[in-house]
C-alpha positions as CSV (number, residue, x, y, z in Angstrom):
1,A,84.0,97.3,112.0
2,P,87.7,96.9,112.8
3,C,88.6,99.6,110.2
4,A,87.0,102.8,109.0
5,I,88.5,104.7,106.1
6,V,87.3,108.3,105.5
7,V,87.5,109.1,101.8
8,I,88.2,112.7,101.1
9,G,89.0,114.9,98.0
10,D,90.6,118.3,97.4
11,S,88.1,120.5,95.6
12,E,90.9,123.1,95.0
13,K,92.9,120.6,93.0
14,S,90.2,119.0,91.0
15,D,86.7,119.8,89.9
16,V,86.0,116.1,89.5
17,W,87.1,115.1,93.0
18,V,83.8,113.4,93.7
19,E,84.2,111.1,90.8
20,D,87.9,110.4,91.6
21,A,87.2,109.7,95.2
22,S,84.3,107.5,94.3
23,I,86.5,105.4,92.0
24,S,89.1,105.1,94.8
25,A,86.5,104.1,97.3
26,S,85.1,101.5,95.0
27,Y,88.5,100.0,94.4
28,M,89.1,99.8,98.1
29,Q,85.8,97.9,98.5
30,L,86.8,95.5,95.7
31,R,90.2,94.9,97.4
32,A,88.5,94.3,100.7
33,E,86.4,91.6,99.0
34,D,89.5,90.0,97.5
35,L,90.9,89.8,101.0
36,G,87.8,88.0,102.3
37,L,86.5,91.1,104.1
38,G,83.2,92.9,103.9
39,S,82.7,96.6,103.4
40,V,79.9,99.2,103.7
41,W,79.8,102.6,102.0
42,I,78.5,105.2,104.4
43,Q,77.6,108.3,102.4
44,M,78.7,111.6,104.0
45,R,78.5,114.1,101.2
46,K,75.1,116.0,101.0
47,R,73.7,114.2,104.1
48,V,72.3,116.3,106.9
49,S,71.8,115.6,110.6
50,D,69.7,117.6,113.0
51,K,72.4,120.1,113.6
52,D,74.8,120.1,110.7
53,S,75.8,118.2,107.6
54,S,77.3,114.8,108.2
55,E,80.4,116.0,106.2
56,N,81.0,118.9,108.5
57,E,80.5,116.7,111.6
58,V,83.3,114.3,110.3
59,K,85.5,117.3,109.5
60,K,85.2,118.6,113.0
61,V,85.9,115.3,114.7
62,L,88.9,114.5,112.6
63,N,90.2,118.1,112.1
64,I,89.9,117.9,108.3
65,P,90.7,121.2,106.6
66,E,87.8,123.0,105.0
67,K,89.1,122.7,101.4
68,Y,88.6,118.9,101.5
69,G,85.3,117.3,100.8
70,V,84.3,114.2,102.7
71,L,82.7,111.7,100.3
72,C,82.1,108.7,102.4
73,I,83.3,106.4,105.2
74,L,84.2,102.9,104.3
75,A,83.6,100.4,107.2
76,I,85.7,97.3,106.6
77,G,85.7,94.1,108.6
78,Y,84.8,90.5,108.7
79,K,81.4,89.7,107.2
80,G,78.6,88.7,109.6
81,E,76.9,86.8,106.8
82,N,77.4,85.9,103.2
83,K,74.5,86.8,100.9
84,E,73.8,85.1,97.6
85,P,74.1,87.2,94.5
86,Y,70.9,88.4,92.8
87,K,69.8,86.2,90.0
88,I,68.9,87.8,86.6
89,D,65.2,86.7,87.1
90,D,65.2,88.8,90.3
91,V,65.9,92.0,88.5
92,D,62.9,94.4,88.1
93,K,62.8,94.7,84.3
94,G,60.8,97.9,84.6
95,R,63.8,99.6,86.1
96,V,66.2,98.5,83.3
97,H,66.2,100.3,79.9
98,F,67.8,99.0,76.7
99,G,68.9,101.3,73.9
100,M,66.9,104.2,75.0
101,Y,65.0,105.2,78.1
102,G,61.6,103.6,78.2
103,N,62.6,100.5,76.2
């Protein structure tokens, strides 16, 4: 991808940094789509590699201070393909609940 954005949050300033950063990342993806670009959310938070957490690996490479949490990396670039949206008939009705769980 021509562009990668590392989305971080300051856990010392906000106890809802994960939610705030998620909203910001989602809006960045929507804007990329508006510009005719594609994007991929690469989850970092709570992912573990063989040696260390993915979050810590990113912090080391980019010299991000410990107080910041790394939520995700957004890869943004030109789409390799365009996929058709799902149709309502393709939705697994067993995974959708109306009113209350189990309905």
